[in-house]
C-alpha positions as CSV (number, residue, x, y, z in Angstrom):
1,X,0.0,0.0,0.0
2,X,3.0,2.3,0.0
3,X,1.9,3.6,-3.5
4,X,-0.9,5.4,-1.7
5,X,1.5,8.1,-0.7
6,X,1.8,9.0,-4.4
7,X,-1.8,9.3,-5.1
8,X,-2.2,12.7,-3.4
9,X,0.6,14.2,-5.4
10,X,-0.3,12.8,-8.8
11,X,-4.1,12.8,-9.5
12,X,-3.5,11.1,-12.8
13,X,-2.8,7.9,-11.0
14,X,-6.0,8.0,-9.0
15,X,-8.3,6.4,-11.6
16,X,-5.9,3.4,-11.7
17,X,-6.1,2.9,-8.0
18,X,-7.4,-0.4,-6.8
19,X,-10.6,-1.0,-4.8
20,X,-11.5,-2.1,-2.2
21,X,-8.7,-0.3,-0.3
22,X,-10.2,1.2,2.9
23,X,-10.7,-1.8,5.2
24,X,-9.1,-4.5,3.0
25,X,-7.6,-5.0,-0.4
26,X,-8.6,-7.0,-3.5
27,X,-6.1,-9.7,-2.4
28,X,-8.1,-10.2,0.9
29,X,-11.5,-10.8,-0.7
30,X,-11.0,-14.5,-1.7
31,X,-10.0,-15.4,1.8
32,X,-12.9,-13.5,3.2
33,X,-15.3,-15.3,0.9
34,X,-13.9,-18.6,1.9
35,X,-14.0,-17.8,5.6
36,X,-17.8,-17.1,5.6
37,X,-18.5,-20.7,4.5
38,X,-17.9,-21.8,8.1
39,X,-19.5,-20.9,11.4
40,X,-20.0,-18.5,13.1
41,X,-19.5,-16.5,9.9
42,X,-22.2,-18.2,7.9
43,X,-24.7,-17.3,10.6
44,X,-23.4,-13.7,10.7
45,X,-23.8,-13.4,6.9
46,X,-27.3,-14.8,7.2
47,X,-28.2,-12.2,9.8
48,X,-26.7,-9.5,7.6
49,X,-28.7,-10.6,4.6
50,X,-31.9,-10.9,6.5
51,X,-31.5,-7.4,7.9
52,X,-30.1,-5.7,4.8
53,X,-33.3,-3.6,4.4
54,X,-33.9,-3.0,8.0
55,X,-33.6,0.4,9.6
56,X,-30.2,1.7,10.8
57,X,-30.7,0.1,14.2
58,X,-31.0,-3.3,12.4
59,X,-34.7,-3.6,13.2
60,X,-37.5,-4.3,10.7
61,X,-39.2,-1.1,9.5
62,X,-39.7,1.2,6.6
63,X,-36.9,3.2,5.1
64,X,-37.7,6.6,6.5
65,X,-34.5,8.6,7.4
66,X,-31.3,9.2,5.4
67,X,-29.6,7.0,8.0
68,X,-31.9,4.1,7.1
69,X,-31.0,4.5,3.4
70,X,-27.3,4.9,3.8
71,X,-26.9,2.1,6.3
72,X,-29.0,-0.3,4.2
73,X,-26.8,0.7,1.3
74,X,-23.7,-0.3,3.2
75,X,-25.1,-3.7,4.2
76,X,-25.9,-4.4,0.6
77,X,-22.4,-3.2,-0.5
78,X,-20.8,-5.4,2.0
79,X,-22.9,-8.3,0.9
80,X,-21.7,-7.6,-2.7
81,X,-18.1,-7.7,-1.4
82,X,-18.8,-11.1,0.2
83,X,-20.7,-12.7,-2.7
84,X,-20.0,-10.8,-5.9
85,X,-23.8,-10.8,-6.5
86,X,-24.5,-7.6,-8.5
87,X,-28.1,-7.5,-7.2
88,X,-26.6,-6.2,-3.9
89,X,-24.5,-3.6,-5.7
90,X,-27.6,-2.4,-7.6
91,X,-29.5,-1.8,-4.4
92,X,-26.4,-0.1,-2.8
93,X,-26.3,2.2,-5.9
94,X,-30.0,3.1,-5.4
95,X,-29.3,4.0,-1.8
96,X,-26.3,6.2,-2.7
97,X,-28.2,7.9,-5.4
98,X,-31.0,8.7,-2.9
99,X,-28.4,10.3,-0.6
100,X,-26.5,12.2,-3.3
101,X,-29.8,13.7,-4.6
102,X,-30.8,15.0,-1.1
103,X,-30.3,18.8,-0.4
104,X,-28.4,17.8,2.7
105,X,-25.5,16.4,0.7
106,X,-22.3,18.5,0.8
107,X,-24.4,21.3,2.5
108,X,-22.6,23.2,5.2
109,X,-26.0,24.2,6.6
110,X,-26.8,20.5,7.3
111,X,-26.3,19.1,10.8
112,X,-22.7,18.0,11.1
113,X,-23.4,14.4,12.3
114,X,-25.5,13.8,9.3
115,X,-22.8,15.0,7.0
116,X,-20.2,12.8,8.6
117,X,-22.3,9.6,8.6
118,X,-23.7,10.0,5.1
119,X,-20.1,10.8,3.9
120,X,-18.5,7.9,5.7
121,X,-21.0,5.3,4.5
122,X,-21.1,6.6,0.9
123,X,-17.3,6.3,0.9
124,X,-17.4,2.7,2.2
125,X,-20.2,1.8,-0.3
126,X,-18.1,3.3,-3.2
127,X,-15.0,1.4,-2.1
128,X,-16.9,-2.0,-1.8
129,X,-18.9,-1.7,-5.0
130,X,-16.3,-0.1,-7.3
131,X,-16.1,-2.1,-10.5
132,X,-19.4,-3.9,-10.0
133,X,-21.4,-4.4,-13.2
134,X,-24.1,-2.0,-12.1
135,X,-21.6,0.7,-11.2
136,X,-20.7,2.0,-14.6
137,X,-17.8,4.4,-15.1
138,X,-20.0,7.5,-15.4
139,X,-21.8,6.8,-12.1
140,X,-18.6,5.8,-10.3
141,X,-17.0,9.1,-11.4
142,X,-20.0,11.0,-10.2
143,X,-19.8,9.4,-6.7
144,X,-16.0,10.0,-6.6
145,X,-16.5,13.7,-7.3
146,X,-19.4,14.0,-4.8
147,X,-17.3,12.4,-2.2
148,X,-14.6,15.1,-2.7
149,X,-17.3,17.8,-2.3
150,X,-18.5,16.2,1.0
151,X,-14.9,15.9,2.2
152,X,-14.2,19.5,1.5
153,X,-17.4,20.7,3.3
154,X,-16.5,18.6,6.4
155,X,-13.0,20.0,6.5
156,X,-14.1,23.6,5.9
157,X,-17.1,23.9,8.2
158,X,-18.2,20.6,9.6
159,X,-21.8,21.5,9.3
160,X,-24.2,23.0,11.9
161,X,-24.9,22.2,15.6
162,X,-21.4,21.1,16.4
163,X,-20.1,20.5,19.9
164,X,-16.7,22.0,19.3
165,X,-15.1,20.5,22.4
166,X,-12.1,18.5,21.1
167,X,-13.2,15.5,23.3
168,X,-16.7,15.4,21.8
169,X,-17.9,12.6,19.6
170,X,-18.7,15.3,17.1
171,X,-15.0,16.1,16.5
172,X,-13.9,12.4,16.5
173,X,-16.4,11.7,13.8
174,X,-15.7,14.9,11.9
175,X,-12.0,14.0,11.6
176,X,-12.7,10.4,10.8
177,X,-15.3,11.3,8.2
178,X,-12.9,13.7,6.4
179,X,-10.2,11.1,6.5
180,X,-12.3,8.1,5.3
181,X,-13.9,10.1,2.5
182,X,-10.5,11.5,1.4
183,X,-9.0,8.1,1.2
184,X,-11.9,6.7,-0.7
185,X,-12.4,9.2,-3.5
186,X,-10.4,8.9,-6.7
187,X,-10.1,12.6,-7.1
188,X,-7.2,14.8,-6.1
189,X,-7.3,15.4,-2.4
190,X,-5.3,18.1,-0.7
191,X,-2.8,16.2,1.5
192,X,-3.1,18.9,4.1
193,X,-6.7,18.0,4.6
194,X,-5.8,14.4,5.2
195,X,-3.2,15.5,7.7
196,X,-5.8,17.7,9.4
197,X,-8.2,14.7,9.6
198,X,-5.6,12.5,11.2
199,X,-4.6,15.3,13.7
200,X,-8.3,15.9,14.7
201,X,-8.9,12.2,15.4
202,X,-5.6,12.0,17.4
203,X,-6.6,15.0,19.5
204,X,-10.0,13.5,20.1
205,X,-8.3,10.4,21.4
206,X,-6.0,12.5,23.5
207,X,-8.7,14.5,25.1
208,X,-11.4,11.9,25.5
209,X,-10.1,8.4,26.6
210,X,-6.7,10.0,27.1
211,X,-3.2,9.4,25.9
212,X,-1.6,8.1,29.1
213,X,-0.2,4.6,28.5
214,X,-2.2,3.4,31.4
215,X,-5.6,4.8,30.4
216,X,-8.3,2.2,30.5
217,X,-10.2,3.8,27.6
218,X,-13.4,4.8,29.2
219,X,-15.2,7.5,27.3
220,X,-15.5,10.9,29.1
221,X,-19.0,11.4,27.6
222,X,-20.4,8.1,28.5
223,X,-20.1,4.6,27.0
224,X,-22.8,5.3,24.4
225,X,-20.4,7.7,22.9
226,X,-17.9,5.0,22.3
227,X,-20.4,3.0,20.2
228,X,-21.3,5.8,17.8
229,X,-18.0,7.5,16.9
230,X,-15.7,4.5,17.3
231,X,-17.9,2.0,15.5
232,X,-19.0,4.3,12.7
233,X,-15.9,6.4,12.1
234,X,-12.8,6.3,14.3
235,X,-12.1,2.6,13.8
236,X,-12.8,2.5,10.1
237,X,-10.5,5.5,9.7
238,X,-7.8,4.0,11.9
239,X,-7.8,0.9,9.7
240,X,-7.8,2.8,6.4
241,X,-5.2,5.2,7.6
242,X,-2.9,2.3,8.7
243,X,-3.3,0.7,5.2
244,X,-2.5,4.0,3.5
245,X,0.4,4.7,5.9
246,X,-1.2,8.1,6.7
247,X,0.4,9.6,9.8
248,X,1.2,7.8,13.0
249,X,-0.5,4.4,13.4
250,X,-3.6,5.1,15.5
251,X,-3.6,1.5,16.6
252,X,-0.7,2.4,18.8
253,X,-2.7,5.1,20.6
254,X,-3.4,3.8,24.2
255,X,-6.9,5.4,24.1
256,X,-7.9,3.5,21.0
257,X,-6.3,0.2,22.1
258,X,-8.4,0.1,25.3
259,X,-11.6,2.0,24.3
260,X,-13.3,-1.0,22.8
261,X,-12.5,-3.2,25.8
262,X,-14.9,-0.9,27.7
263,X,-17.7,-2.0,25.4
264,X,-17.4,-5.4,27.0
265,X,-16.2,-4.7,30.5
266,X,-19.5,-3.4,32.0
267,X,-22.0,-5.0,29.5
268,X,-24.9,-6.8,31.1
269,X,-27.6,-9.1,29.7
270,X,-31.2,-8.0,30.4
271,X,-34.5,-9.7,29.9
272,X,-35.0,-8.3,26.3
273,X,-31.9,-6.3,25.7
274,X,-28.3,-5.5,26.7
275,X,-27.6,-2.8,29.2
276,X,-24.7,-1.0,30.9
277,X,-24.1,1.9,33.3
278,X,-25.2,5.3,32.0
279,X,-22.6,7.9,33.0
280,X,-22.4,11.4,31.4
281,X,-24.9,12.5,28.8
282,X,-25.9,8.9,28.1
283,X,-28.5,6.2,28.5
284,X,-28.1,2.5,29.5
285,X,-28.9,1.0,26.1
286,X,-26.2,-1.1,24.4
287,X,-26.0,-1.1,20.6
288,X,-22.4,-1.8,19.7
289,X,-22.6,-0.3,16.2
290,X,-19.5,-2.3,15.1
291,X,-17.4,-1.8,18.2
292,X,-17.9,-5.4,19.4
293,X,-16.2,-6.7,16.2
294,X,-13.7,-3.9,15.8
295,X,-12.5,-4.7,19.4
296,X,-10.9,-7.9,18.1
297,X,-8.8,-5.9,15.7
298,X,-7.4,-3.3,18.1
299,X,-7.5,-4.5,21.7
300,X,-4.4,-5.9,23.4
301,X,-4.0,-9.6,22.5
302,X,-4.2,-10.8,26.1
303,X,-7.7,-9.5,26.3
304,X,-9.0,-11.2,23.2
305,X,-10.0,-14.5,24.8
306,X,-12.2,-12.6,27.3
307,X,-13.7,-10.5,24.6
308,X,-14.5,-13.6,22.6
309,X,-16.1,-15.3,25.6
310,X,-18.5,-12.4,26.3
311,X,-19.2,-11.7,22.6
312,X,-20.3,-15.4,22.2
313,X,-22.6,-15.1,25.2
314,X,-24.2,-11.8,24.4
315,X,-24.6,-11.2,20.7
316,X,-22.9,-14.4,19.4
317,X,-23.8,-18.0,18.9
318,X,-24.5,-18.6,22.6
319,X,-26.3,-15.3,22.9
320,X,-29.1,-13.7,20.9
321,X,-27.3,-14.2,17.6
322,X,-27.7,-10.6,16.5
323,X,-24.0,-10.3,15.9
324,X,-24.1,-6.6,16.9
325,X,-26.6,-5.8,14.2
326,X,-27.0,-2.1,14.6
327,X,-25.4,0.2,12.0
328,X,-21.8,-1.0,11.1
329,X,-22.2,-3.9,13.5
330,X,-22.4,-7.3,11.8
331,X,-19.9,-6.3,9.0
332,X,-17.2,-5.6,11.6
333,X,-17.9,-9.0,13.3
334,X,-17.5,-10.8,10.0
335,X,-14.3,-9.0,9.4
336,X,-12.6,-9.4,12.7
337,X,-14.2,-12.1,14.9
338,X,-11.2,-14.4,15.8
339,X,-12.5,-18.0,15.3
340,X,-9.0,-19.3,15.7
341,X,-8.4,-18.3,19.4
342,X,-9.8,-20.0,22.5
343,X,-12.3,-18.1,24.6
344,X,-11.6,-17.7,28.3
345,X,-13.8,-16.2,31.2
346,X,-12.7,-12.6,31.5
347,X,-12.2,-12.6,35.2
348,X,-9.6,-15.4,34.7
349,X,-7.4,-13.0,32.8
350,X,-5.2,-10.9,35.2
351,X,-4.9,-8.0,32.7
352,X,-8.7,-7.8,32.5
353,X,-9.0,-7.5,36.2
354,X,-6.2,-5.0,36.4
355,X,-8.0,-2.8,33.8
356,X,-10.9,-2.5,36.2
357,X,-8.8,0.0,38.1
358,X,-8.6,3.2,36.1
359,X,-6.3,5.6,37.8
360,X,-4.7,7.2,34.7
361,X,-7.7,7.7,32.4
362,X,-11.1,9.2,33.3
363,X,-11.4,7.3,36.6
364,X,-13.9,4.4,36.3
365,X,-13.6,1.8,39.0
366,X,-15.4,-1.4,38.0
367,X,-16.5,-4.2,40.3
368,X,-18.0,-7.3,38.8
369,X,-18.7,-10.9,39.9
370,X,-18.7,-12.6,36.5
371,X,-19.6,-12.9,32.9
372,X,-22.3,-15.6,32.8
373,X,-25.6,-13.9,32.2
374,X,-28.6,-13.1,34.4
375,X,-26.7,-13.6,37.6
376,X,-24.0,-11.0,36.8
377,X,-23.7,-7.9,39.0
378,X,-21.6,-4.8,38.1
379,X,-21.0,-1.7,40.1
380,X,-19.0,1.3,38.9
381,X,-17.7,4.3,40.7
382,X,-16.8,7.3,38.5
383,X,-14.0,9.5,39.9
384,X,-14.1,11.9,36.9
385,X,-10.3,12.4,37.0
386,X,-10.3,14.8,34.0
387,X,-13.4,16.9,34.6
388,X,-16.2,17.8,32.2
389,X,-15.5,17.6,28.5
390,X,-17.8,17.1,25.5
391,X,-21.3,16.3,26.8
392,X,-20.2,14.9,30.2
393,X,-22.5,15.6,33.1
394,X,-22.1,16.1,36.8
395,X,-21.1,12.6,37.8
396,X,-17.9,12.9,39.9
397,X,-17.9,10.4,42.7
398,X,-21.2,8.9,41.7
399,X,-22.0,5.2,41.3
400,X,-24.1,2.9,39.2
401,X,-25.2,-0.7,40.0
402,X,-26.8,-3.2,37.5
403,X,-27.5,-6.9,37.4
404,X,-30.1,-9.6,37.9
405,X,-31.9,-8.3,34.8
406,X,-32.3,-4.7,36.0
407,X,-30.6,-1.4,36.8
408,X,-30.6,-0.9,40.5
409,X,-28.8,2.4,40.7
410,X,-28.9,4.3,37.4
411,X,-28.4,7.9,36.2
412,X,-30.7,10.5,34.7
413,X,-30.1,9.9,31.0
414,X,-29.4,12.7,28.5
415,X,-29.7,16.4,28.1
416,X,-33.0,17.6,26.8
417,X,-36.1,17.5,29.1
418,X,-36.1,20.2,31.7
419,X,-37.6,21.1,35.1
420,X,-37.0,24.4,36.8
421,X,-35.3,25.3,33.6
422,X,-32.5,22.7,34.2
423,X,-31.9,19.4,32.6
424,X,-33.8,16.7,34.4
425,X,-30.7,14.3,34.5
426,X,-29.1,16.7,37.0
427,X,-31.6,15.6,39.6
428,X,-30.9,11.9,39.2
429,X,-27.4,11.4,40.4
430,X,-26.3,8.8,43.0
431,X,-24.4,11.3,45.2
432,X,-24.6,14.0,47.8
433,X,-26.6,17.2,47.1
434,X,-26.3,20.5,49.1
435,X,-30.0,21.2,48.6
436,X,-33.1,19.2,47.8
437,X,-32.4,17.6,44.4
438,X,-35.7,19.1,43.1
439,X,-34.6,22.6,44.0
440,X,-32.3,25.0,42.1
441,X,-28.9,23.4,41.5
442,X,-25.5,25.1,41.0
443,X,-23.3,22.9,38.8
444,X,-19.5,22.8,38.8
445,X,-17.1,20.9,36.5
446,X,-14.5,19.9,39.0
447,X,-12.4,16.8,38.8
448,X,-12.3,14.1,41.5
449,X,-9.1,12.5,42.7
450,X,-8.1,9.1,44.1
451,X,-6.9,8.6,47.6
452,X,-4.4,5.8,48.1
453,X,-4.5,2.7,45.9
454,X,-7.8,1.2,44.7
455,X,-8.1,-2.6,45.2
456,X,-9.6,-5.3,42.9
457,X,-9.7,-8.9,44.1
458,X,-9.7,-12.0,41.9
459,X,-13.5,-12.3,42.4
460,X,-14.1,-8.8,41.1
461,X,-14.7,-7.3,44.5
462,X,-12.7,-4.4,46.0
463,X,-12.8,-0.8,47.1
464,X,-11.8,2.8,46.3
465,X,-11.5,6.0,48.2
466,X,-12.1,9.2,46.2
467,X,-12.4,12.9,47.0
468,X,-13.3,16.2,45.4
469,X,-13.0,19.8,46.7
470,X,-16.5,20.6,45.5
471,X,-18.6,17.9,43.9
472,X,-20.4,18.7,40.7
473,X,-23.6,19.6,42.5
474,X,-21.9,21.9,44.9
475,X,-21.1,19.8,48.0
476,X,-17.8,20.9,49.6
477,X,-15.0,18.5,50.5
478,X,-16.8,15.4,49.6
479,X,-15.0,12.1,50.2
480,X,-16.6,8.8,49.2
481,X,-15.4,5.4,50.3
482,X,-16.9,2.6,48.2
483,X,-16.6,-1.1,49.0
484,X,-18.0,-4.0,46.9
485,X,-18.1,-7.6,48.0
486,X,-19.7,-10.7,46.4
487,X,-21.1,-13.8,48.0
488,X,-20.6,-12.7,51.6
489,X,-24.1,-13.4,52.9
490,X,-25.6,-11.7,49.8
491,X,-25.3,-11.8,46.1
492,X,-23.5,-8.5,46.4
493,X,-22.8,-6.0,49.2
494,X,-22.0,-2.3,48.8
495,X,-20.7,-0.1,51.6
496,X,-20.8,3.6,50.9
497,X,-19.2,5.9,53.5
498,X,-19.5,9.7,52.6
499,X,-18.1,12.6,54.5
500,X,-18.6,16.3,53.5
501,X,-18.9,19.8,54.8
502,X,-22.4,20.4,53.6
503,X,-23.9,17.4,51.9
504,X,-27.5,17.8,53.0
505,X,-29.0,15.0,51.0
506,X,-27.8,11.5,50.1
507,X,-29.6,10.2,47.0
508,X,-29.9,7.0,44.9
509,X,-32.1,6.6,41.8
510,X,-33.4,3.5,40.1
511,X,-35.6,2.8,37.0
512,X,-39.3,3.0,37.8
513,X,-39.8,-0.6,37.0
514,X,-38.3,-1.2,40.4
515,X,-40.6,-0.7,43.5
516,X,-39.2,1.4,46.4
517,X,-40.3,0.9,50.0
518,X,-39.0,2.1,53.3
519,X,-39.1,0.8,56.8
520,X,-37.3,2.2,59.9
521,X,-33.7,2.9,58.8
522,X,-33.9,0.8,55.6
523,X,-35.1,1.3,52.0
524,X,-35.7,-1.6,49.7
525,X,-35.7,-1.6,45.9
526,X,-37.5,-4.7,44.4
527,X,-37.3,-5.6,40.8
528,X,-40.2,-7.0,38.7
529,X,-38.7,-10.5,39.1
530,X,-38.7,-10.2,42.9
531,X,-34.9,-9.7,43.4
532,X,-34.2,-6.9,45.9
533,X,-31.6,-4.4,47.0
534,X,-31.9,-3.3,50.6
535,X,-30.2,-0.2,51.9
536,X,-29.5,0.1,55.6
537,X,-28.6,3.6,56.8
538,X,-26.3,3.4,59.8
539,X,-25.5,7.1,59.9
540,X,-27.5,9.2,60.5
541,X,-29.3,7.1,63.0
542,X,-32.9,8.0,62.2
543,X,-33.2,8.9,58.5
544,X,-36.4,10.5,57.2
545,X,-36.7,9.0,53.7
546,X,-38.3,10.8,50.8
547,X,-39.3,8.8,47.7
548,X,-40.9,9.6,44.5
549,X,-40.7,9.5,40.7
550,X,-39.0,11.9,38.3
551,X,-38.7,12.1,34.6
552,X,-35.5,10.8,32.9
553,X,-33.6,12.6,30.2
554,X,-33.9,9.5,28.0
555,X,-35.4,6.0,28.0
556,X,-34.1,3.1,30.1
557,X,-35.4,-0.4,29.7
558,X,-38.6,0.9,28.2
559,X,-39.4,3.6,30.8
560,X,-39.0,7.4,30.8
561,X,-38.9,7.7,34.6
562,X,-36.7,7.1,37.6
563,X,-37.7,6.4,41.2
564,X,-35.6,8.1,43.8
565,X,-34.8,7.7,47.5
566,X,-33.1,10.5,49.5
567,X,-32.6,11.5,53.1
568,X,-30.7,14.2,55.1
569,X,-27.9,14.3,57.6
570,X,-27.3,17.3,59.8
571,X,-23.6,16.9,59.7
572,X,-23.1,16.0,56.0
573,X,-21.8,12.5,56.7
574,X,-23.4,9.2,55.8
575,X,-22.9,5.4,56.1
576,X,-25.1,3.3,53.9
577,X,-24.8,-0.5,53.4
578,X,-26.7,-2.1,50.5
579,X,-27.2,-5.8,50.1
580,X,-28.5,-7.5,46.9
581,X,-30.2,-10.8,47.1
582,X,-32.1,-13.0,44.6
583,X,-35.8,-13.6,45.0
584,X,-36.7,-15.8,48.0
585,X,-33.4,-15.1,49.8
586,X,-33.0,-13.2,53.1
587,X,-30.9,-10.1,53.4
588,X,-28.1,-10.6,55.9
589,X,-27.9,-8.6,59.1
590,X,-26.0,-5.3,58.9
591,X,-24.2,-3.8,61.9
592,X,-21.6,-1.1,62.5
593,X,-19.5,0.0,65.5
594,X,-17.4,3.1,65.8
595,X,-17.6,6.7,64.9
596,X,-19.0,8.0,61.6
597,X,-19.7,11.7,62.1
598,X,-16.4,13.1,60.7
599,X,-13.4,11.0,59.8
600,X,-14.8,7.5,59.9
601,X,-13.3,5.1,62.5
602,X,-15.3,1.9,62.7
603,X,-16.2,-1.5,61.4
604,X,-19.1,-2.7,59.3
605,X,-20.2,-6.3,59.4
606,X,-22.5,-7.9,56.8
607,X,-22.8,-11.6,56.6
608,X,-19.2,-12.9,56.0
609,X,-17.8,-9.4,55.3
610,X,-16.0,-7.3,57.8
611,X,-14.9,-3.9,56.6
612,X,-12.8,-1.7,58.8
613,X,-12.7,2.0,57.7
614,X,-10.1,4.2,59.5
615,X,-10.2,7.6,57.9
616,X,-9.3,6.8,54.3
617,X,-7.8,3.5,55.0
618,X,-9.9,0.3,54.3
619,X,-9.3,-3.3,55.3
620,X,-11.8,-6.1,54.6
621,X,-12.1,-9.7,55.7
622,X,-12.2,-12.2,54.2
623,X,-9.7,-11.1,51.6
624,X,-7.7,-8.8,53.8
625,X,-5.1,-6.9,51.6
């Protein structure tokens, strides 16, 4: 592929350039066509074929939006690449013609994200179908020229409605789109534009997952913003840029290498869907959009057996067999799923467990008991080490808990719906508030920090101590100690010790499918299946609970609302122990001795767990560090 360097200097060579050339070359096609004869690839192709005319989410429905047309066109173009059947190339042509004839094409007044996606997928379709019988020379030349126009508009203005923060998914996609389109077209492309595209994607990776060699890749805007930009743009561009030897190899960027691991790390199976924690401007849905397949191409090799294990049990042959069908999804799985390696349970991989401790990225601490299905439990504490960027919301030192087919402690969803002229998601954080969460809130963008060394045990349990001078909702000198244990008298146990100057309210929110009741110093959240999370408040001594329902900023498991529990402490300090048990099981006794009003100095006992908290030092038994 070294000849590609010449193409930008001598446009006369461009028409002789070979296709496909973005994700693979002509020499790779025969092996790809042979590979899909066996499983699981034959099933993936069948799923792709059956969903070729579905909407962009991979679901049955009419072609209504531009996205529906261009993603369907890409599915057909990829099927042409796999089969050589010109019937697919003809449909892909129709879809591209539809997009090119829309007034939004190459229009700087169009929403930027639409420009990027339409351009990326028109470029991929052109690359896959170039030379097909139904793509005559005149039409191919038209598409090539139109791609150049789209490329230049994206470089010059990027369209309307942009989030211009360099960490935003908008800017990652903008750079990726300009690069992919520029590498696909057979017209003369300004090499400075391609360098600009590469630099913009690099800066996005630096400012979002981070460039520290030890970053764990978590997205500063929320995990949903890994699916969309990485699956649809950043990864295709990284692959095409590597093949074209354009700039530094993005595969070596630590943020890119680890980001797609995060797609798997917290992924949970639900009754009818997949779900995961919803930090930032986000929601708990989980459509991989290609990231589940691309992960096999870019993640460190020691993680691949764990990725394969969980792929197989979620979207693969042992799961729902959707093969990550949304948007780019199934095509990436066909290209990169590693049939030749042996799967292994993720928690059996030391490097996987080590990645649960994120002290050099955005600060996501992950605790998980396994990767088996409905019995999985995951808790995450978000330190927010690098502050607010992109769309990120006020989540520093907050937590999320999911498992047993529901979301026990969730967030408030996305920006949009408002109460008191403020986004509703601000009122649905699992943290301390200085005022009633339904009152007027003053938001800050401060970063949290980690105290001491977080701990993760082989069973996925552990603890972290985190602090912030002023939390994102205005509480001063907030320190949170978060302990997670598994199978110590309960399916999972969570100990939350908070100290602060003025944290008047302690709050937790849950999706409104879950019923909330209170009795004495306990609150209980019960799922529709009868599993329950019981919170025992050990400080303050006599909490006065308030419960209710609030609107979310986006949907969660089919609902638009959250239930909440909050209560006050006169000194701004709290000790709450939550135990999670399956239906029919009894919650263990919870006790504590010691002092909890300022610097904690005491011991919590729950079933088989004994947790000693001395200031910011934590020791647990069993499993004493």
